[in-house]
LUMMI-280668 format. One record per residue (C-alpha): x, y, z. Coordinates in steps of 0.5 Angstrom, whole numbers, plus 500, padded with zeros to 3 digits. Example, Ala and Ser with C-alpha at 12.3 -4.5 7.8 and 13.67 -1.06 7.14 Angstrom:
<recs>
<rec px="525" py="491" pz="516"/>
<rec px="527" py="498" pz="514"/>
</recs>
This chain:
<recs>
<rec px="499" py="556" pz="472"/>
<rec px="500" py="550" pz="476"/>
<rec px="504" py="548" pz="482"/>
<rec px="512" py="548" pz="480"/>
<rec px="513" py="542" pz="485"/>
<rec px="509" py="538" pz="479"/>
<rec px="516" py="538" pz="475"/>
<rec px="519" py="533" pz="481"/>
<rec px="514" py="528" pz="479"/>
<rec px="514" py="523" pz="474"/>
<rec px="508" py="520" pz="471"/>
<rec px="504" py="515" pz="475"/>
<rec px="507" py="508" pz="474"/>
<rec px="501" py="505" pz="470"/>
<rec px="501" py="512" pz="465"/>
<rec px="508" py="510" pz="464"/>
<rec px="507" py="503" pz="463"/>
<rec px="501" py="505" pz="458"/>
<rec px="507" py="509" pz="454"/>
<rec px="512" py="504" pz="454"/>
<rec px="507" py="499" pz="451"/>
<rec px="504" py="504" pz="446"/>
<rec px="508" py="502" pz="440"/>
<rec px="508" py="495" pz="441"/>
<rec px="502" py="490" pz="439"/>
<rec px="500" py="485" pz="444"/>
<rec px="502" py="478" pz="442"/>
<rec px="496" py="475" pz="445"/>
<rec px="490" py="476" pz="450"/>
<rec px="494" py="475" pz="456"/>
<rec px="492" py="477" pz="463"/>
<rec px="493" py="484" pz="466"/>
<rec px="498" py="482" pz="472"/>
<rec px="500" py="490" pz="473"/>
<rec px="495" py="493" pz="477"/>
<rec px="493" py="490" pz="484"/>
<rec px="486" py="491" pz="483"/>
<rec px="482" py="485" pz="486"/>
<rec px="478" py="481" pz="481"/>
<rec px="475" py="476" pz="486"/>
<rec px="468" py="477" pz="489"/>
<rec px="466" py="480" pz="495"/>
<rec px="461" py="477" pz="500"/>
<rec px="455" py="476" pz="496"/>
<rec px="451" py="479" pz="502"/>
<rec px="455" py="486" pz="501"/>
<rec px="450" py="489" pz="496"/>
<rec px="444" py="487" pz="500"/>
<rec px="447" py="490" pz="506"/>
<rec px="448" py="497" pz="502"/>
<rec px="441" py="497" pz="500"/>
<rec px="439" py="496" pz="507"/>
<rec px="441" py="504" pz="508"/>
<rec px="440" py="506" pz="501"/>
<rec px="435" py="512" pz="504"/>
<rec px="442" py="515" pz="506"/>
<rec px="444" py="516" pz="499"/>
<rec px="440" py="523" pz="500"/>
<rec px="444" py="526" pz="505"/>
<rec px="451" py="528" pz="506"/>
<rec px="456" py="523" pz="510"/>
<rec px="459" py="525" pz="516"/>
<rec px="467" py="527" pz="515"/>
<rec px="469" py="523" pz="521"/>
<rec px="465" py="517" pz="519"/>
<rec px="459" py="514" pz="523"/>
<rec px="459" py="512" pz="530"/>
<rec px="458" py="505" pz="528"/>
<rec px="463" py="504" pz="523"/>
<rec px="468" py="508" pz="528"/>
<rec px="466" py="503" pz="533"/>
<rec px="467" py="497" pz="528"/>
<rec px="474" py="499" pz="526"/>
<rec px="476" py="499" pz="534"/>
<rec px="473" py="493" pz="535"/>
<rec px="477" py="489" pz="529"/>
<rec px="483" py="493" pz="532"/>
<rec px="482" py="490" pz="539"/>
<rec px="481" py="483" pz="536"/>
<rec px="486" py="483" pz="531"/>
<rec px="492" py="486" pz="535"/>
<rec px="489" py="486" pz="542"/>
<rec px="489" py="494" pz="543"/>
<rec px="484" py="498" pz="545"/>
<rec px="483" py="505" pz="542"/>
<rec px="478" py="510" pz="543"/>
<rec px="473" py="510" pz="537"/>
<rec px="472" py="517" pz="538"/>
<rec px="479" py="520" pz="538"/>
<rec px="484" py="515" pz="536"/>
<rec px="480" py="512" pz="529"/>
<rec px="478" py="516" pz="523"/>
<rec px="475" py="512" pz="517"/>
<rec px="477" py="515" pz="510"/>
<rec px="475" py="514" pz="503"/>
<rec px="480" py="509" pz="501"/>
<rec px="487" py="510" pz="504"/>
<rec px="490" py="512" pz="498"/>
<rec px="487" py="519" pz="499"/>
<rec px="489" py="519" pz="506"/>
<rec px="496" py="517" pz="505"/>
<rec px="497" py="523" pz="501"/>
<rec px="493" py="528" pz="505"/>
<rec px="497" py="526" pz="511"/>
<rec px="503" py="529" pz="509"/>
<rec px="500" py="536" pz="508"/>
<rec px="497" py="535" pz="515"/>
<rec px="504" py="533" pz="518"/>
<rec px="509" py="537" pz="514"/>
<rec px="511" py="544" pz="516"/>
<rec px="515" py="547" pz="509"/>
<rec px="515" py="554" pz="511"/>
<rec px="522" py="556" pz="508"/>
<rec px="527" py="559" pz="512"/>
<rec px="533" py="562" pz="508"/>
<rec px="539" py="558" pz="508"/>
<rec px="535" py="552" pz="511"/>
<rec px="534" py="546" pz="507"/>
<rec px="526" py="543" pz="507"/>
<rec px="524" py="538" pz="511"/>
<rec px="525" py="531" pz="509"/>
<rec px="520" py="525" pz="508"/>
<rec px="523" py="518" pz="509"/>
<rec px="520" py="512" pz="505"/>
<rec px="522" py="505" pz="502"/>
<rec px="525" py="504" pz="495"/>
<rec px="521" py="501" pz="492"/>
<rec px="515" py="504" pz="494"/>
<rec px="508" py="506" pz="494"/>
<rec px="508" py="512" pz="489"/>
<rec px="503" py="516" pz="493"/>
<rec px="508" py="517" pz="499"/>
<rec px="513" py="520" pz="494"/>
<rec px="507" py="524" pz="491"/>
<rec px="505" py="526" pz="498"/>
<rec px="512" py="529" pz="500"/>
<rec px="513" py="533" pz="494"/>
<rec px="507" py="536" pz="494"/>
<rec px="507" py="538" pz="501"/>
<rec px="514" py="541" pz="500"/>
<rec px="518" py="536" pz="503"/>
<rec px="525" py="533" pz="500"/>
<rec px="523" py="525" pz="499"/>
<rec px="529" py="521" pz="502"/>
<rec px="528" py="514" pz="499"/>
<rec px="531" py="508" pz="503"/>
<rec px="533" py="502" pz="499"/>
<rec px="529" py="496" pz="501"/>
<rec px="533" py="491" pz="497"/>
<rec px="535" py="484" pz="497"/>
<rec px="541" py="486" pz="501"/>
<rec px="536" py="489" pz="507"/>
<rec px="531" py="484" pz="507"/>
<rec px="526" py="488" pz="502"/>
<rec px="525" py="493" pz="508"/>
<rec px="529" py="499" pz="509"/>
<rec px="535" py="499" pz="514"/>
<rec px="533" py="503" pz="520"/>
<rec px="540" py="504" pz="522"/>
<rec px="543" py="506" pz="516"/>
<rec px="539" py="512" pz="515"/>
<rec px="543" py="518" pz="514"/>
<rec px="543" py="523" pz="520"/>
<rec px="542" py="529" pz="517"/>
<rec px="536" py="526" pz="514"/>
<rec px="534" py="524" pz="520"/>
<rec px="535" py="531" pz="523"/>
<rec px="530" py="534" pz="518"/>
<rec px="525" py="529" pz="518"/>
<rec px="518" py="530" pz="519"/>
<rec px="514" py="524" pz="517"/>
<rec px="516" py="517" pz="515"/>
<rec px="512" py="512" pz="511"/>
<rec px="513" py="505" pz="512"/>
<rec px="509" py="499" pz="509"/>
<rec px="508" py="492" pz="512"/>
<rec px="507" py="487" pz="508"/>
<rec px="511" py="491" pz="503"/>
<rec px="509" py="493" pz="496"/>
<rec px="511" py="490" pz="492"/>
<rec px="516" py="485" pz="495"/>
<rec px="511" py="483" pz="501"/>
<rec px="516" py="483" pz="507"/>
<rec px="513" py="484" pz="513"/>
<rec px="516" py="488" pz="519"/>
<rec px="517" py="484" pz="526"/>
<rec px="516" py="487" pz="533"/>
<rec px="523" py="489" pz="534"/>
<rec px="523" py="493" pz="527"/>
<rec px="517" py="497" pz="529"/>
<rec px="519" py="498" pz="536"/>
<rec px="526" py="501" pz="533"/>
<rec px="522" py="505" pz="528"/>
<rec px="518" py="508" pz="533"/>
<rec px="524" py="509" pz="538"/>
<rec px="527" py="513" pz="532"/>
<rec px="520" py="517" pz="531"/>
<rec px="520" py="519" pz="538"/>
<rec px="527" py="521" pz="539"/>
<rec px="527" py="525" pz="532"/>
<rec px="520" py="528" pz="533"/>
<rec px="517" py="526" pz="526"/>
<rec px="511" py="522" pz="525"/>
<rec px="511" py="515" pz="523"/>
<rec px="506" py="513" pz="518"/>
<rec px="505" py="505" pz="518"/>
<rec px="501" py="503" pz="512"/>
<rec px="498" py="496" pz="513"/>
<rec px="494" py="495" pz="507"/>
<rec px="496" py="488" pz="506"/>
<rec px="496" py="486" pz="513"/>
<rec px="490" py="481" pz="512"/>
<rec px="493" py="477" pz="506"/>
<rec px="498" py="473" pz="509"/>
<rec px="501" py="466" pz="507"/>
<rec px="503" py="464" pz="514"/>
<rec px="503" py="468" pz="521"/>
<rec px="499" py="474" pz="521"/>
<rec px="504" py="480" pz="521"/>
<rec px="505" py="484" pz="527"/>
<rec px="502" py="491" pz="527"/>
<rec px="505" py="497" pz="529"/>
<rec px="499" py="499" pz="534"/>
<rec px="500" py="492" pz="538"/>
<rec px="508" py="494" pz="538"/>
<rec px="506" py="501" pz="540"/>
<rec px="502" py="499" pz="546"/>
<rec px="508" py="496" pz="549"/>
<rec px="513" py="502" pz="548"/>
<rec px="510" py="508" pz="550"/>
<rec px="503" py="509" pz="547"/>
<rec px="500" py="512" pz="540"/>
<rec px="505" py="518" pz="541"/>
<rec px="507" py="520" pz="533"/>
<rec px="504" py="514" pz="530"/>
<rec px="498" py="513" pz="525"/>
<rec px="497" py="506" pz="522"/>
<rec px="493" py="506" pz="515"/>
<rec px="489" py="500" pz="513"/>
<rec px="483" py="498" pz="508"/>
<rec px="478" py="493" pz="506"/>
<rec px="480" py="494" pz="499"/>
<rec px="485" py="487" pz="499"/>
<rec px="482" py="484" pz="505"/>
<rec px="475" py="484" pz="503"/>
<rec px="476" py="484" pz="495"/>
<rec px="472" py="491" pz="496"/>
<rec px="477" py="496" pz="493"/>
<rec px="471" py="500" pz="489"/>
<rec px="467" py="501" pz="496"/>
<rec px="473" py="506" pz="498"/>
<rec px="473" py="505" pz="505"/>
<rec px="479" py="505" pz="509"/>
<rec px="481" py="508" pz="516"/>
<rec px="487" py="511" pz="520"/>
<rec px="488" py="510" pz="527"/>
<rec px="493" py="512" pz="532"/>
<rec px="495" py="519" pz="536"/>
<rec px="489" py="522" pz="537"/>
<rec px="492" py="529" pz="536"/>
<rec px="494" py="527" pz="529"/>
<rec px="487" py="524" pz="528"/>
<rec px="484" py="531" pz="530"/>
<rec px="489" py="535" pz="525"/>
<rec px="487" py="530" pz="519"/>
<rec px="480" py="531" pz="521"/>
<rec px="480" py="538" pz="521"/>
<rec px="483" py="538" pz="514"/>
<rec px="479" py="533" pz="511"/>
<rec px="473" py="537" pz="513"/>
<rec px="475" py="542" pz="508"/>
<rec px="477" py="538" pz="502"/>
<rec px="477" py="530" pz="504"/>
<rec px="472" py="525" pz="500"/>
<rec px="467" py="522" pz="505"/>
<rec px="464" py="515" pz="505"/>
<rec px="457" py="515" pz="503"/>
<rec px="453" py="512" pz="509"/>
<rec px="450" py="506" pz="506"/>
<rec px="458" py="504" pz="504"/>
<rec px="460" py="505" pz="511"/>
<rec px="454" py="501" pz="514"/>
<rec px="456" py="495" pz="509"/>
<rec px="463" py="496" pz="512"/>
<rec px="461" py="495" pz="519"/>
<rec px="459" py="488" pz="516"/>
<rec px="465" py="486" pz="513"/>
<rec px="469" py="488" pz="519"/>
<rec px="465" py="484" pz="523"/>
<rec px="466" py="477" pz="519"/>
<rec px="472" py="474" pz="518"/>
<rec px="470" py="468" pz="514"/>
<rec px="470" py="471" pz="507"/>
<rec px="477" py="474" pz="509"/>
<rec px="480" py="467" pz="510"/>
<rec px="477" py="465" pz="504"/>
<rec px="480" py="470" pz="500"/>
<rec px="487" py="469" pz="504"/>
<rec px="487" py="462" pz="502"/>
<rec px="485" py="464" pz="495"/>
<rec px="491" py="468" pz="494"/>
<rec px="496" py="463" pz="498"/>
<rec px="494" py="458" pz="493"/>
<rec px="496" py="463" pz="487"/>
<rec px="503" py="464" pz="490"/>
<rec px="504" py="457" pz="491"/>
<rec px="502" py="456" pz="484"/>
<rec px="507" py="461" pz="482"/>
<rec px="513" py="459" pz="486"/>
<rec px="512" py="452" pz="484"/>
<rec px="512" py="454" pz="476"/>
<rec px="518" py="459" pz="478"/>
<rec px="522" py="454" pz="482"/>
<rec px="527" py="459" pz="485"/>
<rec px="529" py="462" pz="478"/>
<rec px="529" py="470" pz="477"/>
<rec px="530" py="471" pz="485"/>
<rec px="523" py="468" pz="486"/>
<rec px="521" py="468" pz="494"/>
<rec px="515" py="467" pz="498"/>
<rec px="512" py="473" pz="500"/>
<rec px="510" py="474" pz="508"/>
<rec px="504" py="478" pz="505"/>
<rec px="500" py="481" pz="499"/>
<rec px="499" py="478" pz="492"/>
<rec px="505" py="480" pz="488"/>
<rec px="511" py="476" pz="486"/>
<rec px="517" py="480" pz="485"/>
<rec px="522" py="477" pz="480"/>
<rec px="529" py="479" pz="478"/>
<rec px="529" py="479" pz="470"/>
<rec px="535" py="483" pz="469"/>
<rec px="531" py="489" pz="465"/>
<rec px="524" py="490" pz="468"/>
<rec px="522" py="495" pz="462"/>
<rec px="525" py="490" pz="456"/>
<rec px="522" py="484" pz="459"/>
<rec px="515" py="488" pz="460"/>
<rec px="515" py="490" pz="453"/>
<rec px="517" py="483" pz="451"/>
<rec px="511" py="479" pz="455"/>
<rec px="506" py="484" pz="452"/>
<rec px="509" py="483" pz="445"/>
<rec px="509" py="475" pz="445"/>
<rec px="503" py="474" pz="450"/>
<rec px="499" py="480" pz="451"/>
<rec px="501" py="479" pz="458"/>
<rec px="502" py="486" pz="462"/>
<rec px="506" py="487" pz="468"/>
<rec px="509" py="493" pz="471"/>
<rec px="517" py="494" pz="471"/>
<rec px="520" py="495" pz="478"/>
<rec px="523" py="502" pz="476"/>
<rec px="516" py="505" pz="475"/>
<rec px="515" py="503" pz="483"/>
<rec px="521" py="506" pz="485"/>
<rec px="525" py="513" pz="486"/>
<rec px="531" py="515" pz="482"/>
<rec px="538" py="516" pz="485"/>
<rec px="542" py="522" pz="482"/>
<rec px="545" py="517" pz="477"/>
<rec px="538" py="516" pz="474"/>
<rec px="538" py="508" pz="477"/>
<rec px="533" py="505" pz="481"/>
<rec px="533" py="499" pz="486"/>
<rec px="527" py="496" pz="481"/>
<rec px="531" py="497" pz="475"/>
<rec px="532" py="489" pz="474"/>
<rec px="525" py="487" pz="477"/>
<rec px="518" py="486" pz="474"/>
<rec px="512" py="485" pz="479"/>
<rec px="506" py="480" pz="478"/>
<rec px="500" py="482" pz="481"/>
<rec px="496" py="475" pz="482"/>
<rec px="489" py="478" pz="482"/>
<rec px="485" py="474" pz="477"/>
<rec px="482" py="467" pz="479"/>
<rec px="486" py="461" pz="480"/>
<rec px="486" py="458" pz="473"/>
<rec px="487" py="465" pz="469"/>
<rec px="493" py="466" pz="474"/>
<rec px="496" py="459" pz="472"/>
<rec px="495" py="460" pz="465"/>
<rec px="498" py="467" pz="465"/>
<rec px="504" py="464" pz="470"/>
<rec px="505" py="459" pz="465"/>
<rec px="506" py="464" pz="459"/>
<rec px="510" py="468" pz="463"/>
<rec px="515" py="463" pz="465"/>
<rec px="515" py="460" pz="458"/>
<rec px="517" py="467" pz="455"/>
<rec px="522" py="469" pz="461"/>
<rec px="526" py="462" pz="460"/>
<rec px="526" py="464" pz="452"/>
<rec px="529" py="471" pz="454"/>
<rec px="534" py="468" pz="459"/>
</recs>
């Protein structure tokens, strides 16, 4: 009665976490550090900006986005990455990147079975944003998780991808700054990924949703590297207002890149993609045109990263991420520690296992880890970090 491919999917991370903790009474009223759900306020003027076009709630939004939003996205990309894109052909607003990152697999992958031939592959980092895995499975492809561990600098080793997997590859997801580790790809890394995509004929999906939450230098983007390596062929980049503007509930993101891939995605979105209400698109234009609020949000996250690293003092493999608002801690057994933190302090963290794909032996590269999302205000986060460090030290 349902698609048999569902059998290949675990429950999503946070449903698994709820089940892990279901029989454990919380030992306090600690903070939820499990979900990367921004708690800070977006700009105070955002609601007024939405209200300026409240009349447009009565109409259906255009699936390709308003011309104003497409132009604002193109202008922001030029300002940030010094690349000029055609706002009509190379930019597509989407209702948050989660939906579009999932949809792009069904658009780009051709799973037509051929007797005796294995299915196409989708490459992805491991640990990973679970949407990549779900998208590959539901599109009829074989997910190929690429280890992104301390040994590889928390990004996949592109030169270690098995030749057989490359030969069948139709799509590759890469995330920079990465989730959960926060590592950023440099220009050489993006150039190598693009070279592989073009040589082997697959689509490179660059997920850059944490690009503006950086803690030193702004990360390189795939678009700016592509501009010097043959243009946008076989590249689509995703980004979002959710993290940079504390506006996850606005559900405004975008994809940009190869115009043929943008056109194909729009064709499918016209049939079943979620569209963004025009008043929210109007507000998104203002968010893209204002960097002051982004600088303040970024500074707040950097301060919380600093606070966490000062408390951890190098223990549990703590390191400064290049971007994002997560700390990725090696605690030996992520599931066991997640239960202990909940039982002792009511603090919720997500085990790294739940953010990873399993190998044939059932193990994952996230088994030893927990991820802390530093999304609360600085005082709440500091209190939670003190409790986490206290209980980790007691458990070690």
